[in-house]
N, C-alpha and C positions, 0 to 999 in steps of 0.2 A: 132500836139502835141508839147508842149514846154518843154524843159528840161533845168534845171538850172546848172550852173557851180558847180563842186564838192567841191570847196574850199571856200564857202561863210562863212563869219564870222556872228555871231549872231547880231541882231539889238538891239539897246538900247531902253528902254521904252520911250514913249513920254515925253519930258521935262516938268518940272513944273516951272522953273524960267521964268519970263516974257520975258527976252531977247531971250532965246533959244526957248521958246514957240512961239514967233512971227516968228522966222526963220522957225520953223517947219510948221507953218500955211502957210507961203509964199511958201514953197516947195510943199505943197499939192495944193495950189491955182495954181501954175505953172503946176503941174502934171495934173490938170483938162484940161488944154489946150492941152497937149501932148496926153492925153487919147483918143482924137479923131482920132489919128493915129493908124496904125496897131502896134501890140506889138513889132516887131523887129525894128521899127523906134523910139522907146522911149528909151532914155538913161538917167540914173541918172545924169550924168555930164551935159547934155544939160538942164535938168530941173533945176539943181543947178545954172547954168549960168543965165537962165531966171529969177530965183527967187532972184538973187543977194546974194546967200549963198555960202560959201566956200565948196569945194568938201569934205573936211574932215568932216565937219558938216553933209553934205548930206549923206555921206556913213555911218556915225555913226548910223543914224536912219534908213537908207534905203540901206542895202548892195547890193540890186539888184533892177531891174525894178519891179519885182513882189512884193517885199516888199512895194515899193512906191505906186503902183497901188492898191494893196489891202487895204492899209491904207487910200487911197483916197476914195475907195468905202465904207469902214467902216464909214468914216465921212459922206458921202452922205446918207447912210442908216440911220444914227442917225438923220440927218436933216429930212429925209422922215418920220421917226418915230414921230418927233415933230409935223409935219404937220398932220399926221394921227391922233395923239392923240387930237390935237386941233379940228379937224373936228368931231371926234367921240364924244367929249364932247357936241357938238352942234347938234348932229344928233337927229332927231325926227322920231322914228319908224324904223322897220326892213327894209323897202323898201329903205329908205335913206341910211341906213348902207350898204345895198347891192350895191347901186350906189357908195358909198365911197370906198368900197372894189375894185370894178372895176376900179375906178379912180386911186387908189394907185397902183394896178397891172399894169395899163397902164403907170404910171410914171416909174415904175421899168423897164418895157419893153423899154421905150424910153431911159432910162439911159443906158441900156445895148446896145441898137442899136447905140446910138450916141457916144459910147465909146468902139470902137472895141478892144483897148488894154486891158481895164478892162475885157471885155467879154472873151478874150482869157485866161486871168489869171484864170477866174472862170471855164471855160469849157475845157481847153486844157493843163493846167499846170500839169506836172507829178513830184511829190515830194515823198520822203519816208514818211511813216506814222509818224515817230518820228521827222520829221523836223519841225522847228518852222513855216514854211510857211503852212504846213498841218494844224497846229493849227489855223493859221490866216484864212485860207480858211474855216475851220469849224466854227470859230467865225462869219465870215461874212455870211455864210450860215444860221446859227441859228438866227442871227440878222434879216436877210431878212424874214425868216419864221415867226418870232415873230411879225415883223412889220405888215405883212398881217394877221397874226393870231389874232391880237388885235381886228380887226373888222370883221374877217372872221369866228370866232367861234372856235379858237384854233390853236396851232402851226401846227398840222397835216394838217389842211386845208391850212394853209399858205404855208407849204412845197409843197403840191400838186400844188398850183398855181405858186410858184417859179419854180418848175420843168417844168411846162408848158411854163412859160416865156422863159426858156432856150431852149426848143424845138422850140418855135416860132421864137426866134432870129436866131437859126440855119437855119430854113426854109427860113427866109428872106434873110440871108446872102448867101445861096446857090441858091437863085432865085426860090424856090418852092412856096413861098408865097409872096404876096404883103403886105406892112405894114398895110393897112386898113383892109385886110382880117385877119391878125393876131390879130389886135385890136378887131375885131368883135368876133373872136373865144374866145379871152380872156374874153370879156364881158359875153359871153354865159357860159363859165366855171365858172365865178364868181357867176352868177345867180344860177348855180347848186350847188356850194360848199359853198355859202355864208351864212350869219347869218339867213336869212329867212328859208332856208332848215334845218339848224341846229335846229331852234326853232320848226319847224314842226315835226321833229323826236322825240323831247322831249315831244310833246303834246300827 
């Protein structure tokens, strides 16, 4: 269970000016390297140093490690959404869409597995309901559900698959599952929850 300091200041919105937007991007790029560590090993100051960005700028946008990692994951989910939408446009038939759903779910599983620090933010962070980080977590959750829901037949199905991904990651990290077993279970779940099943229910 992760708990945040009580005296955090609010983060500023992502910058729109080119110079600051470039620094913001560099911070997220550097955060992607640190996300492969465990959460306690990630510090905003170290990420800022790696990115070549001043500490004052880094803390303006990311007052805590959690702010930084959640912003990184949000960017990764937006990139995944672009890939999913591109594939969906070229999909031919429900069977191919079902395969695409499994592929996207496995991408999300791998994202969570290879970034323990991000995974800890999503599964272990304890924040008050009115804290801005709670809103960020909610935004990231809804984004992940909608990404999978676009090819899975709706956000509710996407949410079910994302929750399964969280459970599978926990199983792997605690040694109860091997990664290939988790991927197989995820493929089977996507076959049950995917667009083919949704179409059959409507028929």
